[in-house]
C-alpha positions in Angstrom: -85.3 -107.3 103.6 -85.4 -109.8 106.4 -87.0 -113.0 105.2 -88.3 -115.8 108.1 -89.4 -118.9 106.3 -91.4 -121.0 107.7 -92.5 -124.3 108.0 -93.9 -127.0 109.4 -97.9 -126.3 110.4 -100.5 -128.6 109.3 -103.7 -130.5 111.2 -103.6 -133.1 113.6 -105.7 -134.7 116.3 -106.4 -133.5 119.7 -102.8 -134.9 121.7 -100.7 -134.8 118.3 -97.7 -133.2 118.1 -96.3 -130.1 115.4 -92.8 -128.9 114.6 -92.2 -125.5 113.0 -89.1 -124.6 112.0 -88.1 -121.0 110.9 -84.7 -120.2 108.9 -83.4 -116.8 109.3 -80.6 -114.8 107.5 -77.1 -115.8 110.0 -77.0 -112.5 111.4 -80.1 -112.1 112.6 -80.3 -115.6 113.6 -76.5 -115.5 115.6 -77.0 -112.1 117.2 -81.2 -111.5 117.7 -83.4 -112.9 119.9 -86.8 -114.9 118.4 -90.3 -116.1 118.8 -92.8 -117.4 118.0 -96.5 -115.6 118.5 -99.6 -116.6 116.9 -103.5 -115.7 115.8 -106.3 -117.9 116.3 -108.7 -117.4 114.4 -110.7 -114.3 115.5 -108.7 -113.6 118.4 -105.9 -110.9 118.8 -102.4 -112.2 118.2 -100.2 -114.1 122.0 -97.0 -114.7 121.9 -96.1 -118.4 122.8 -92.4 -118.6 123.2 -89.4 -116.9 123.1 -85.8 -117.8 123.4 -82.6 -115.5 123.4 -79.3 -115.6 121.7 -78.2 -116.5 125.9 -80.7 -119.7 125.6 -83.2 -118.3 127.8 -86.2 -119.0 127.3 -90.1 -118.0 127.6 -93.7 -119.5 127.7 -97.3 -118.2 127.6 -98.6 -119.9 130.6 -101.3 -121.7 128.3 -98.8 -123.2 126.6 -95.7 -124.3 129.1 -94.7 -127.9 129.7 -96.4 -128.6 125.8 -94.2 -126.7 123.8 -90.7 -126.5 123.7 -88.4 -123.8 121.4 -84.9 -124.5 120.4 -81.9 -123.1 118.5 -80.2 -125.0 115.9 -77.1 -123.3 114.9 -75.7 -125.2 112.1 -79.2 -124.8 110.3 -79.9 -121.2 111.1 -83.3 -122.5 112.4 -85.5 -122.1 115.7 -88.0 -124.9 115.9 -90.5 -124.9 118.1 -91.7 -128.2 119.3 -95.2 -128.5 120.2 -96.9 -132.1 122.0 -100.1 -132.8 123.3 -102.0 -130.3 121.1 -105.5 -129.0 122.1 -108.3 -127.8 119.4 -107.2 -124.1 121.4 -104.3 -124.7 120.0 -105.5 -123.8 116.3 -103.6 -120.3 114.9 -101.4 -119.3 111.8 -98.1 -119.1 113.7 -95.5 -116.7 113.2 -91.7 -117.0 113.6 -90.9 -113.2 114.4 -87.7 -111.2 115.7 -88.9 -108.8 118.2 -85.6 -106.3 118.3 -86.4 -105.6 114.1 -90.6 -106.1 114.3 -90.3 -108.3 111.7 -92.2 -111.7 111.1 -92.8 -114.8 108.9 -95.6 -115.2 106.1 -96.9 -117.5 108.9 -98.1 -121.3 108.6 -101.1 -123.5 109.9 -101.7 -125.0 112.5 -105.3 -126.4 113.2 -106.2 -129.1 115.9 -109.0 -131.0 115.7 -110.8 -132.7 118.6 
């Protein structure tokens, strides 16, 4: 069973920053594209950012210019750096492996105005 372990969520004021981290098994990290998606309260989930093994990135329009997805190859970790946070970014954020349909347990991000 693939286990993805997220960390880094919390509560911040609007305009603040947070960095989420997701540790994946090495075999997954090295050969599979990784992504973050989120589920705001009472809303459907949405893809936030994706990062291919080749290093290509994709972002939701709502986070472009504010969020950055990256890999730390030495630690089998995918990061999501979130800046200029807005109240509408409040959600549970999940690390996700699209090819396997596997996600982590989620980490809560709350942004207050």
